[in-house]
C-alpha positions as CSV (number, residue, x, y, z in Angstrom):
1,M,101.0,133.6,119.4
2,K,104.5,134.4,120.7
3,K,107.4,133.1,119.2
4,Q,108.8,130.1,120.3
5,L,112.4,128.9,120.8
6,V,112.3,124.9,119.9
7,L,114.6,122.7,119.8
8,G,114.2,119.5,117.4
9,I,115.9,116.5,118.0
10,M,116.8,113.7,114.8
11,S,118.1,110.6,114.0
12,G,117.4,108.9,111.2
13,T,117.6,105.4,110.1
14,S,121.8,105.8,108.9
15,I,121.8,105.1,112.6
16,D,125.3,107.3,112.5
17,S,124.2,110.7,114.9
18,V,122.5,112.9,115.9
19,D,121.1,116.2,114.7
20,Y,120.1,119.2,116.5
21,A,118.2,122.2,115.1
22,L,117.0,125.3,117.1
23,C,114.3,127.0,115.8
24,E,112.3,129.8,116.4
25,I,108.3,129.6,115.7
26,D,105.8,131.5,115.3
27,E,102.2,131.6,113.1
28,R,104.0,132.4,110.0
29,Q,107.2,131.3,110.4
30,V,109.9,128.5,111.4
31,R,113.6,130.5,111.7
32,L,116.7,127.8,112.2
33,V,118.7,129.5,115.0
34,E,121.3,127.2,115.9
35,L,122.2,123.7,114.1
36,W,124.9,121.0,115.8
37,N,125.5,117.3,115.0
38,A,126.3,114.6,117.8
39,D,128.0,111.1,116.3
40,F,127.0,108.0,118.0
41,P,129.8,106.6,120.3
42,K,130.4,103.0,118.4
43,W,129.4,100.8,120.9
44,M,125.8,102.4,120.7
45,Q,126.0,102.6,116.9
46,N,126.9,98.6,117.1
47,D,124.1,98.3,119.6
48,L,121.5,100.2,117.5
49,H,121.9,98.2,114.4
50,A,121.6,95.0,116.8
51,A,118.2,96.2,118.1
52,A,117.2,96.9,114.3
53,R,118.2,93.7,113.4
54,G,116.2,92.4,116.5
55,E,119.3,91.1,117.8
56,L,119.4,92.4,121.4
57,P,117.9,90.9,124.3
58,S,115.3,92.7,126.3
59,W,117.7,93.8,129.1
60,E,120.2,95.3,126.8
61,F,117.5,96.8,124.4
62,S,115.9,98.2,127.8
63,Q,119.6,99.7,128.8
64,L,120.0,101.0,125.7
65,H,116.5,102.5,125.8
66,H,117.4,104.4,128.6
67,E,121.1,104.7,127.6
68,L,120.1,106.6,124.2
69,G,117.9,109.1,126.4
70,R,120.4,110.4,128.5
71,F,122.8,110.5,125.0
72,Y,120.3,112.9,123.6
73,A,120.3,115.1,127.1
74,Q,123.9,115.4,127.1
75,H,124.2,116.8,123.6
76,A,120.6,118.6,123.7
77,V,122.5,121.7,125.6
78,R,125.2,122.4,123.8
79,G,123.6,125.2,122.2
80,K,124.0,129.0,123.3
81,K,119.9,129.8,123.9
82,K,118.0,127.8,125.9
83,P,114.5,126.1,124.6
84,T,111.2,125.9,126.2
85,L,110.3,123.2,124.2
86,A,111.5,119.8,122.3
87,G,110.5,117.6,119.8
88,L,112.2,114.4,120.1
89,H,111.8,111.9,117.2
90,G,113.7,109.2,118.8
91,Q,115.7,106.1,116.9
92,T,113.3,104.0,115.0
93,V,114.4,100.2,115.4
94,F,111.3,98.7,113.9
95,H,108.7,99.8,111.6
96,N,105.6,98.0,110.6
97,P,103.1,99.8,108.8
98,S,100.7,97.3,107.5
99,K,96.8,97.6,108.1
100,K,96.5,95.1,109.9
101,N,99.2,94.3,112.1
102,P,100.5,98.1,112.3
103,A,103.9,98.4,114.8
104,T,106.2,101.1,114.8
105,L,109.0,101.9,118.1
106,Q,111.3,104.4,118.4
107,L,114.2,104.2,121.3
108,G,115.7,107.1,123.5
109,E,113.9,107.8,127.3
110,P,112.5,111.2,126.7
111,V,112.6,112.1,130.5
112,Y,116.1,112.8,130.7
113,L,115.8,115.3,127.8
114,A,113.0,117.1,129.6
115,A,114.7,117.3,133.2
116,K,118.2,118.1,131.7
117,L,116.5,121.4,129.5
118,G,113.8,122.0,132.3
119,A,111.3,122.1,129.4
120,T,108.4,120.3,127.6
121,V,109.3,117.2,125.5
122,I,106.7,115.7,123.0
123,N,107.9,112.9,121.9
124,N,106.5,109.1,120.4
125,F,105.0,111.3,117.0
126,R,103.9,108.6,114.9
127,V,101.8,106.3,116.9
128,A,98.3,108.5,116.9
129,D,98.5,108.8,113.1
130,M,98.7,104.6,113.0
131,A,96.2,104.0,115.1
132,L,93.9,105.7,112.6
133,G,94.9,103.7,110.2
134,G,97.7,105.8,108.5
135,Q,101.1,104.9,107.9
136,G,103.1,107.2,110.7
137,A,105.1,108.5,108.2
138,P,105.7,110.7,106.7
139,L,105.7,113.1,109.1
140,A,108.3,116.0,107.5
141,T,105.1,116.7,105.3
142,I,103.7,120.0,107.0
143,F,107.4,121.1,107.4
144,H,108.0,121.1,104.0
145,Q,104.7,122.7,103.1
146,F,105.4,125.5,105.4
147,V,108.9,126.1,104.3
148,F,109.7,125.4,100.7
149,G,106.0,125.8,99.0
150,E,105.2,128.3,96.5
151,K,102.2,129.1,94.5
152,G,102.5,128.1,91.1
153,K,104.8,125.7,91.0
154,H,105.0,122.1,91.5
155,V,107.7,121.7,94.2
156,C,109.1,118.2,95.2
157,V,111.1,118.1,98.8
158,N,112.9,114.6,98.9
159,N,115.2,113.8,102.4
160,L,118.1,111.3,101.8
161,G,118.3,109.7,105.3
162,G,119.0,105.8,105.4
163,I,115.2,105.9,103.8
164,S,114.3,108.2,100.6
165,N,110.8,110.2,101.6
166,V,109.6,112.5,99.1
167,T,107.3,115.5,99.9
168,S,104.9,116.7,96.6
169,L,103.8,120.4,96.7
170,N,101.5,121.1,93.4
171,W,100.4,124.3,93.8
172,S,99.1,125.3,90.9
173,K,95.2,126.7,92.2
174,G,93.9,127.2,95.2
175,A,94.9,128.7,98.9
176,K,96.8,125.4,99.9
177,P,99.2,123.2,97.6
178,S,97.7,119.6,96.9
179,V,99.8,117.7,98.6
180,M,101.6,113.6,98.5
181,A,104.1,112.6,100.3
182,F,105.8,108.8,100.8
183,D,108.9,106.9,101.1
184,T,110.3,105.9,98.0
185,G,112.5,103.1,98.6
186,P,116.5,103.4,99.6
187,A,118.3,106.4,100.3
188,N,122.2,105.9,102.2
189,V,121.3,102.9,104.2
190,L,122.6,100.3,101.5
191,I,125.3,102.3,100.7
192,D,126.7,103.0,104.1
193,M,126.1,99.1,105.1
194,A,128.2,98.5,101.6
195,M,131.0,101.0,102.9
196,R,131.3,99.6,106.7
197,H,131.3,96.0,105.2
198,F,134.0,96.7,102.0
199,S,136.2,99.2,104.7
200,S,136.4,96.8,107.7
201,G,134.4,99.0,109.8
202,K,136.7,102.1,109.2
203,K,134.2,103.8,107.1
204,A,130.5,104.8,108.2
205,F,129.4,106.1,104.5
206,D,130.9,107.3,101.4
207,K,132.2,110.9,102.0
208,N,131.6,113.1,98.8
209,G,130.9,110.0,96.8
210,A,134.4,109.1,96.5
211,A,133.9,105.7,96.1
212,A,131.4,105.6,93.8
213,A,133.1,108.2,91.8
214,R,136.0,105.7,91.1
215,G,133.3,102.9,90.2
216,K,130.9,101.8,87.3
217,A,127.1,100.8,88.1
218,N,125.9,97.1,86.9
219,E,123.1,97.7,84.7
220,T,122.5,93.3,84.7
221,L,121.6,94.0,89.2
222,L,120.3,97.7,88.6
223,Q,117.6,96.5,86.1
224,G,116.8,93.4,88.6
225,W,116.7,95.5,91.7
226,L,114.1,98.4,90.2
227,R,111.6,95.9,89.8
228,H,111.2,95.2,93.4
229,P,107.5,95.8,93.9
230,Y,107.4,98.3,96.5
231,F,108.2,100.8,93.9
232,K,105.0,99.6,92.0
233,Q,103.1,100.0,95.1
234,T,100.7,103.4,95.1
235,P,100.9,105.6,98.0
236,P,100.3,106.4,100.4
237,K,103.5,104.0,101.5
238,S,106.5,103.9,103.9
239,T,109.1,101.7,104.5
240,G,112.5,101.2,106.2
241,R,115.5,99.1,107.2
242,E,112.9,96.0,107.6
243,L,112.7,96.0,103.7
244,F,115.5,97.9,101.9
245,G,118.3,97.4,105.0
246,E,119.5,94.4,106.3
247,P,117.7,91.6,104.5
248,F,117.8,93.4,101.0
249,F,121.8,93.8,101.8
250,K,121.9,90.1,102.7
251,E,120.1,89.2,99.4
252,I,122.1,90.5,97.2
253,F,125.2,90.4,98.8
254,E,127.0,87.4,96.7
255,K,126.1,89.3,93.7
256,L,127.3,93.0,94.9
257,R,130.7,91.6,96.1
258,T,132.0,90.1,92.9
259,L,132.0,93.5,91.4
260,G,134.6,94.8,94.0
261,D,134.3,97.9,95.8
262,H,133.8,100.6,93.9
263,D,131.8,99.3,91.7
264,A,129.4,97.9,94.2
265,V,129.3,101.2,96.0
266,A,128.4,102.9,92.4
267,T,126.3,100.4,91.8
268,L,123.9,101.2,94.9
269,T,124.4,104.4,94.8
270,E,122.9,104.8,91.2
271,F,120.3,102.3,92.5
272,T,119.1,105.1,94.9
273,A,119.2,107.6,92.4
274,R,117.2,105.9,90.1
275,S,114.5,104.5,92.5
276,V,113.7,108.1,93.8
277,A,113.0,109.1,89.9
278,L,111.1,105.7,89.2
279,N,108.9,106.7,92.1
280,Y,108.5,109.9,90.7
281,K,107.2,109.1,87.4
282,L,105.0,106.5,88.5
283,H,103.4,108.2,91.0
284,L,103.8,111.7,90.7
285,P,100.8,113.7,89.5
286,S,102.8,115.5,87.0
287,A,106.5,116.2,86.4
288,P,107.8,118.8,89.1
289,D,109.1,122.1,88.4
290,R,111.6,122.1,91.2
291,V,113.5,119.0,93.5
292,V,114.9,120.1,96.8
293,L,117.1,117.6,98.1
294,A,117.9,117.5,101.7
295,G,119.3,114.9,104.3
296,G,122.9,113.6,104.2
297,G,122.3,112.1,101.0
298,A,122.1,115.8,99.4
299,A,125.8,116.0,100.5
300,N,127.3,113.3,98.2
301,P,127.6,115.4,94.9
302,V,127.6,111.9,93.1
303,L,124.3,110.7,94.1
304,V,122.9,114.1,93.8
305,R,124.5,114.0,89.9
306,A,122.9,110.9,89.3
307,I,119.3,111.9,90.4
308,G,119.7,114.4,88.2
309,R,120.7,112.2,85.0
310,A,117.3,110.3,86.5
311,L,115.0,112.5,86.4
312,S,116.2,113.8,82.8
313,E,115.2,110.7,81.9
314,A,112.4,110.0,83.4
315,F,110.6,113.3,82.3
316,P,112.9,113.8,79.0
317,K,110.2,117.1,77.8
318,K,110.9,118.4,81.3
319,S,113.7,120.8,82.5
320,V,113.8,120.2,86.1
321,E,115.3,122.3,88.5
322,L,117.4,120.3,91.2
323,K,118.4,122.3,94.4
324,T,119.8,121.1,97.7
325,S,118.3,122.5,101.0
326,A,121.2,124.7,101.5
327,D,120.9,126.8,98.1
328,L,117.6,127.8,99.8
329,G,118.8,128.7,103.2
330,W,118.3,125.5,104.9
331,P,121.7,123.3,105.8
332,V,120.9,119.7,104.7
333,Q,121.2,118.0,107.8
334,A,118.6,121.0,109.5
335,I,115.7,120.0,107.9
336,E,113.9,116.8,109.2
337,P,115.1,118.0,113.5
338,A,113.2,121.3,112.0
339,A,110.3,119.6,111.3
340,F,110.0,117.8,114.3
341,A,110.7,120.9,116.6
342,L,107.6,122.4,114.4
343,L,105.5,118.9,115.2
344,A,106.1,119.9,118.9
345,W,105.1,123.4,118.5
346,L,101.8,122.1,116.9
347,R,101.2,119.7,119.2
348,V,101.7,122.2,123.0
349,N,99.2,124.1,120.4
350,G,96.7,122.0,119.9
351,R,96.8,121.4,116.3
352,P,97.4,118.3,114.3
353,G,100.6,117.4,112.8
354,N,99.8,114.9,110.2
355,L,98.1,115.3,107.0
356,P,96.1,112.4,106.1
357,E,96.2,112.9,102.5
358,T,99.6,111.4,103.0
359,T,100.3,108.9,105.8
360,G,96.7,107.2,105.1
361,A,94.9,108.0,108.4
362,Q,91.2,108.5,109.0
363,R,91.8,112.0,110.1
364,A,94.1,114.9,110.9
365,V,95.4,114.1,114.9
366,L,97.7,115.8,117.5
367,C,100.9,113.9,116.9
368,G,103.2,113.4,120.1
369,Q,102.9,112.8,123.7
370,I,103.7,115.0,126.5
371,T,106.8,114.5,128.8
372,Q,107.2,116.7,131.4
373,V,109.0,116.7,134.4
């Protein structure tokens, strides 16, 4: 098959901005061509948070769906080259992966993007997997395998967006690695919420971990939080803001604010790091040889160092190599949008995008719906 220029578009659970990755894709490789970012305007960010909390009436919710679709389209044409295909994840405002009543919803009407680019758009990636009993997540796994898998090594790719998710690629033998993937719990979501609260909305995140670096983590609170039942739940599993967003923050807030701003952020940063390592210890088949960090959290050196310490404590007999995706030639914000570029390419070429062993689906399935104008 010929190489194709595919635009991947992703806005994650942090609800702060949109990442665009223009990729050249063929049978053998995914190559990043361009990467850019667009921050949500404040009013849209506020509305998306309200939607995720279930606080918008139907008419405002519908209006937001279309406004967001136009926003995605507006910034999609900033690249120097024009794609012939786009993969639009959309903004998740609800995700319930339960077996009994599964549901998920990503906002952002895709028809505006298709019209603006004059290209086919693939969207609504998660529901086909869920219809076959899967969690609808994680879906970046197939990209992680394609780009970061290495024969003879156990490599973990951990995306630190709002929520943390890991892909374990254990390639000890055979033509393909043994794959496991699941959400470990919070990454930046609680840290971001604390920063917005303590700065009265002036700061949306802890840039370079500056606030956490000035504080000290509270061990008593950490030990209590780390007993959360989600961490012991066996994969496949996925989570979101419904569990580790607003409800969790409200539950811990009274104790958190007694610590002071910097200690609170330091405690939440350490919570992310230790919950990552705890999940590895509980659920991975073996200690990883290498951990590759991606997403916005990988640009926070305080969080990265905390994860390194937590991994050393979890696996004292193993020297785990800790890298960021940027160290391996992929900017930390490129991984998620590039993954949905690949998923779009797989969909139009009639290939499954999910890995049933990681999502829990009954079988591999075509992921994404086609939008054309």
